[in-house]
LONUDO-850665 format. One record per residue (C-alpha): residue in one letter; x, y, z. Coordinates in steps of 0.05 Angstrom, whole numbers, plus 5000, padded with zeros to 4 digits. Example, Ala and Ser with C-alpha at 12.3 -4.5 7.8 and 13.67 -1.06 7.14 Angstrom:
BEGIN
<atom resn="A" px="5246" py="4910" pz="5156"/>
<atom resn="S" px="5273" py="4979" pz="5143"/>
//
This chain:
BEGIN
<atom resn="M" px="0975" py="1947" pz="2338"/>
<atom resn="L" px="0941" py="1934" pz="2274"/>
<atom resn="S" px="0937" py="2006" pz="2258"/>
<atom resn="R" px="1001" py="2025" pz="2272"/>
<atom resn="I" px="1027" py="1970" pz="2226"/>
<atom resn="A" px="0989" py="1995" pz="2165"/>
<atom resn="G" px="1006" py="2071" pz="2185"/>
<atom resn="A" px="1082" py="2034" pz="2175"/>
<atom resn="V" px="1065" py="1994" pz="2115"/>
<atom resn="V" px="1009" py="2022" pz="2068"/>
<atom resn="P" px="1055" py="2089" pz="2046"/>
<atom resn="L" px="1095" py="2044" pz="2024"/>
<atom resn="F" px="1056" py="2013" pz="1981"/>
<atom resn="G" px="1010" py="2076" pz="1948"/>
<atom resn="Q" px="1011" py="2158" pz="1962"/>
<atom resn="L" px="0967" py="2161" pz="2011"/>
<atom resn="T" px="0931" py="2232" pz="2024"/>
<atom resn="V" px="0872" py="2237" pz="2065"/>
<atom resn="T" px="0822" py="2308" pz="2078"/>
<atom resn="T" px="0761" py="2316" pz="2119"/>
<atom resn="D" px="0700" py="2363" pz="2116"/>
<atom resn="A" px="0716" py="2426" pz="2161"/>
<atom resn="D" px="0664" py="2402" pz="2202"/>
<atom resn="A" px="0674" py="2331" pz="2209"/>
<atom resn="E" px="0690" py="2299" pz="2280"/>
<atom resn="L" px="0712" py="2234" pz="2303"/>
<atom resn="R" px="0681" py="2240" pz="2370"/>
<atom resn="P" px="0691" py="2175" pz="2420"/>
<atom resn="G" px="0634" py="2129" pz="2413"/>
<atom resn="S" px="0622" py="2141" pz="2337"/>
<atom resn="I" px="0609" py="2088" pz="2287"/>
<atom resn="I" px="0654" py="2103" pz="2231"/>
<atom resn="A" px="0618" py="2074" pz="2159"/>
<atom resn="A" px="0662" py="2068" pz="2100"/>
<atom resn="N" px="0666" py="2039" pz="2022"/>
<atom resn="H" px="0686" py="1964" pz="2021"/>
<atom resn="T" px="0724" py="1958" pz="1947"/>
<atom resn="S" px="0777" py="1905" pz="1963"/>
<atom resn="L" px="0818" py="1861" pz="2004"/>
<atom resn="S" px="0867" py="1926" pz="2009"/>
<atom resn="D" px="0820" py="1981" pz="2038"/>
<atom resn="P" px="0822" py="1957" pz="2114"/>
<atom resn="A" px="0888" py="1979" pz="2112"/>
<atom resn="V" px="0891" py="2037" pz="2066"/>
<atom resn="V" px="0831" py="2052" pz="2120"/>
<atom resn="L" px="0873" py="2045" pz="2177"/>
<atom resn="A" px="0925" py="2085" pz="2153"/>
<atom resn="A" px="0883" py="2145" pz="2141"/>
<atom resn="L" px="0850" py="2136" pz="2222"/>
<atom resn="H" px="0920" py="2116" pz="2248"/>
<atom resn="R" px="0935" py="2188" pz="2214"/>
<atom resn="L" px="0878" py="2230" pz="2247"/>
<atom resn="G" px="0902" py="2187" pz="2326"/>
<atom resn="V" px="0838" py="2136" pz="2310"/>
<atom resn="E" px="0849" py="2062" pz="2327"/>
<atom resn="P" px="0782" py="2049" pz="2315"/>
<atom resn="V" px="0753" py="1964" pz="2340"/>
<atom resn="V" px="0734" py="1933" pz="2270"/>
<atom resn="L" px="0680" py="1890" pz="2254"/>
<atom resn="A" px="0713" py="1841" pz="2209"/>
<atom resn="A" px="0680" py="1778" pz="2173"/>
<atom resn="A" px="0699" py="1710" pz="2222"/>
<atom resn="G" px="0734" py="1679" pz="2188"/>
<atom resn="L" px="0791" py="1716" pz="2190"/>
<atom resn="W" px="0810" py="1700" pz="2262"/>
<atom resn="R" px="0825" py="1641" pz="2225"/>
<atom resn="I" px="0885" py="1650" pz="2203"/>
<atom resn="P" px="0946" py="1644" pz="2234"/>
<atom resn="L" px="0975" py="1701" pz="2276"/>
<atom resn="L" px="0915" py="1755" pz="2249"/>
<atom resn="G" px="0876" py="1718" pz="2295"/>
<atom resn="A" px="0897" py="1730" pz="2351"/>
<atom resn="A" px="0915" py="1802" pz="2331"/>
<atom resn="L" px="0846" py="1812" pz="2322"/>
<atom resn="T" px="0834" py="1785" pz="2383"/>
<atom resn="R" px="0885" py="1841" pz="2420"/>
<atom resn="D" px="0858" py="1896" pz="2392"/>
<atom resn="G" px="0791" py="1883" pz="2401"/>
<atom resn="Y" px="0768" py="1885" pz="2332"/>
<atom resn="V" px="0691" py="1840" pz="2330"/>
<atom resn="P" px="0681" py="1784" pz="2285"/>
<atom resn="V" px="0606" py="1780" pz="2250"/>
<atom resn="Y" px="0585" py="1704" pz="2242"/>
<atom resn="R" px="0544" py="1714" pz="2176"/>
<atom resn="G" px="0476" py="1667" pz="2176"/>
<atom resn="D" px="0497" py="1644" pz="2243"/>
<atom resn="P" px="0466" py="1659" pz="2307"/>
<atom resn="R" px="0525" py="1679" pz="2332"/>
<atom resn="A" px="0517" py="1752" pz="2286"/>
<atom resn="A" px="0476" py="1778" pz="2339"/>
<atom resn="R" px="0543" py="1778" pz="2387"/>
<atom resn="A" px="0573" py="1822" pz="2339"/>
<atom resn="L" px="0520" py="1890" pz="2355"/>
<atom resn="E" px="0534" py="1860" pz="2417"/>
<atom resn="D" px="0605" py="1867" pz="2428"/>
<atom resn="A" px="0598" py="1929" pz="2372"/>
<atom resn="M" px="0564" py="1976" pz="2425"/>
<atom resn="D" px="0596" py="1939" pz="2494"/>
<atom resn="A" px="0655" py="1982" pz="2453"/>
<atom resn="L" px="0622" py="2045" pz="2430"/>
<atom resn="A" px="0593" py="2051" pz="2501"/>
<atom resn="A" px="0671" py="2050" pz="2519"/>
<atom resn="G" px="0688" py="2099" pz="2477"/>
<atom resn="R" px="0719" py="2069" pz="2423"/>
<atom resn="L" px="0708" py="2076" pz="2345"/>
<atom resn="V" px="0675" py="2027" pz="2315"/>
<atom resn="L" px="0689" py="2018" pz="2255"/>
<atom resn="L" px="0641" py="1977" pz="2199"/>
<atom resn="Y" px="0633" py="1962" pz="2128"/>
<atom resn="G" px="0549" py="1979" pz="2099"/>
<atom resn="E" px="0559" py="1930" pz="2034"/>
<atom resn="G" px="0576" py="1875" pz="2071"/>
<atom resn="G" px="0623" py="1849" pz="2023"/>
<atom resn="L" px="0661" py="1856" pz="1965"/>
<atom resn="P" px="0639" py="1870" pz="1896"/>
<atom resn="H" px="0641" py="1811" pz="1840"/>
<atom resn="R" px="0684" py="1859" pz="1787"/>
<atom resn="K" px="0752" py="1841" pz="1752"/>
<atom resn="D" px="0773" py="1920" pz="1731"/>
<atom resn="A" px="0809" py="1967" pz="1778"/>
<atom resn="G" px="0763" py="2013" pz="1763"/>
<atom resn="E" px="0717" py="2055" pz="1824"/>
<atom resn="A" px="0647" py="2046" pz="1829"/>
<atom resn="A" px="0589" py="2077" pz="1876"/>
<atom resn="P" px="0580" py="2036" pz="1940"/>
<atom resn="R" px="0526" py="1984" pz="1940"/>
<atom resn="P" px="0469" py="1971" pz="1968"/>
<atom resn="F" px="0469" py="1977" pz="2041"/>
<atom resn="R" px="0452" py="1920" pz="2084"/>
<atom resn="S" px="0417" py="1947" pz="2153"/>
<atom resn="G" px="0475" py="1939" pz="2210"/>
<atom resn="I" px="0495" py="2010" pz="2199"/>
<atom resn="A" px="0425" py="2026" pz="2234"/>
<atom resn="R" px="0409" py="1972" pz="2278"/>
<atom resn="L" px="0469" py="1994" pz="2313"/>
<atom resn="A" px="0467" py="2068" pz="2316"/>
<atom resn="R" px="0392" py="2061" pz="2329"/>
<atom resn="A" px="0407" py="2007" pz="2388"/>
<atom resn="A" px="0478" py="2051" pz="2416"/>
<atom resn="G" px="0448" py="2130" pz="2403"/>
<atom resn="A" px="0507" py="2139" pz="2358"/>
<atom resn="P" px="0527" py="2186" pz="2298"/>
<atom resn="V" px="0554" py="2163" pz="2249"/>
<atom resn="V" px="0618" py="2184" pz="2218"/>
<atom resn="P" px="0618" py="2173" pz="2124"/>
<atom resn="L" px="0680" py="2159" pz="2100"/>
<atom resn="G" px="0702" py="2144" pz="2028"/>
<atom resn="Q" px="0766" py="2112" pz="1994"/>
<atom resn="A" px="0791" py="2110" pz="1936"/>
<atom resn="G" px="0849" py="2076" pz="1905"/>
<atom resn="A" px="0849" py="2010" pz="1946"/>
<atom resn="R" px="0832" py="1976" pz="1877"/>
<atom resn="R" px="0902" py="1991" pz="1835"/>
<atom resn="L" px="0936" py="1962" pz="1897"/>
<atom resn="V" px="0891" py="1895" pz="1901"/>
<atom resn="S" px="0844" py="1882" pz="1860"/>
<atom resn="G" px="0806" py="1827" pz="1804"/>
<atom resn="S" px="0823" py="1751" pz="1800"/>
<atom resn="R" px="0882" py="1724" pz="1856"/>
<atom resn="T" px="0943" py="1738" pz="1804"/>
<atom resn="K" px="0932" py="1810" pz="1794"/>
<atom resn="Q" px="0915" py="1813" pz="1875"/>
<atom resn="L" px="0985" py="1785" pz="1882"/>
<atom resn="A" px="1014" py="1819" pz="1811"/>
<atom resn="G" px="0983" py="1881" pz="1832"/>
<atom resn="L" px="1007" py="1874" pz="1908"/>
<atom resn="V" px="1088" py="1847" pz="1886"/>
<atom resn="T" px="1088" py="1913" pz="1832"/>
<atom resn="A" px="1056" py="1959" pz="1878"/>
<atom resn="P" px="1115" py="2003" pz="1909"/>
<atom resn="L" px="1138" py="2004" pz="1838"/>
<atom resn="R" px="1081" py="2045" pz="1826"/>
<atom resn="R" px="1059" py="2079" pz="1876"/>
<atom resn="P" px="0980" py="2084" pz="1865"/>
<atom resn="D" px="0948" py="2149" pz="1895"/>
<atom resn="L" px="0901" py="2124" pz="1951"/>
<atom resn="H" px="0862" py="2175" pz="1979"/>
<atom resn="V" px="0806" py="2173" pz="2044"/>
<atom resn="H" px="0772" py="2216" pz="2061"/>
<atom resn="I" px="0717" py="2231" pz="2120"/>
<atom resn="G" px="0657" py="2281" pz="2118"/>
<atom resn="A" px="0608" py="2318" pz="2174"/>
<atom resn="P" px="0581" py="2253" pz="2229"/>
<atom resn="V" px="0509" py="2241" pz="2214"/>
<atom resn="R" px="0453" py="2223" pz="2269"/>
<atom resn="L" px="0405" py="2164" pz="2219"/>
<atom resn="P" px="0321" py="2165" pz="2228"/>
<atom resn="G" px="0291" py="2117" pz="2265"/>
<atom resn="E" px="0253" py="2073" pz="2204"/>
<atom resn="R" px="0310" py="2022" pz="2183"/>
<atom resn="A" px="0309" py="2023" pz="2118"/>
<atom resn="V" px="0308" py="2114" pz="2115"/>
<atom resn="A" px="0365" py="2112" pz="2166"/>
<atom resn="T" px="0393" py="2065" pz="2117"/>
<atom resn="A" px="0392" py="2099" pz="2065"/>
<atom resn="C" px="0410" py="2159" pz="2085"/>
<atom resn="A" px="0482" py="2130" pz="2116"/>
<atom resn="H" px="0490" py="2099" pz="2047"/>
<atom resn="R" px="0487" py="2167" pz="2021"/>
<atom resn="A" px="0522" py="2196" pz="2058"/>
<atom resn="V" px="0581" py="2145" pz="2054"/>
<atom resn="A" px="0571" py="2149" pz="1967"/>
<atom resn="A" px="0581" py="2237" pz="1971"/>
<atom resn="A" px="0653" py="2219" pz="2023"/>
<atom resn="W" px="0673" py="2172" pz="1959"/>
<atom resn="R" px="0654" py="2220" pz="1910"/>
<atom resn="T" px="0710" py="2266" pz="1937"/>
<atom resn="A" px="0746" py="2210" pz="1949"/>
<atom resn="A" px="0745" py="2195" pz="1878"/>
<atom resn="A" px="0763" py="2258" pz="1859"/>
<atom resn="H" px="0829" py="2265" pz="1892"/>
<atom resn="I" px="0854" py="2207" pz="1861"/>
<atom resn="G" px="0831" py="2228" pz="1788"/>
<atom resn="E" px="0776" py="2184" pz="1795"/>
<atom resn="P" px="0717" py="2211" pz="1751"/>
<atom resn="A" px="0665" py="2239" pz="1805"/>
<atom resn="T" px="0611" py="2232" pz="1778"/>
<atom resn="F" px="0578" py="2150" pz="1779"/>
<atom resn="A" px="0512" py="2131" pz="1806"/>
<atom resn="A" px="0504" py="2131" pz="1878"/>
//
């Protein structure tokens, strides 16, 4: 349901375009790794994937389940809560593995949180946590890199700026772009695998940034 809502609503707030590498493939049982820049980018990513016929299971911060109505929708769509610094954190990996085994695609954000920035510009993905490497190794799943750019033009900065950005977006119609790269098989060693996933997502992000006219030469 959330994917369908995002697919209908996001185009009202911005001009969404989607590209893929020639050898990109969203096969059942794959992990989709995306860069995380704004509170709005999950909706942008879901809208792009919905356009490609994919409705993923998403690993998301457990606090979202406390929001009325949203929490029920997240549970209904099979999303997985992530409890950071909590004994329940290991359960997220198990639930994600179950989803992959059932043929679902699992979307997660390697950076583990949002950047502390006030501007609306693009920046390369920050270092990844090890969750992607651990999940890929445990499930034997390929990782599909996804780069998104433009979401900060919808929502970024202080709470006041975020609200103003959201209200004015239907008039501004900012460019939003999602690029999906070819799947990669991560090596076994955790640190090397984490770095490999980061490089792949950073490359997809640079392509997305170039599509909306942002410099694509940021340091990865």
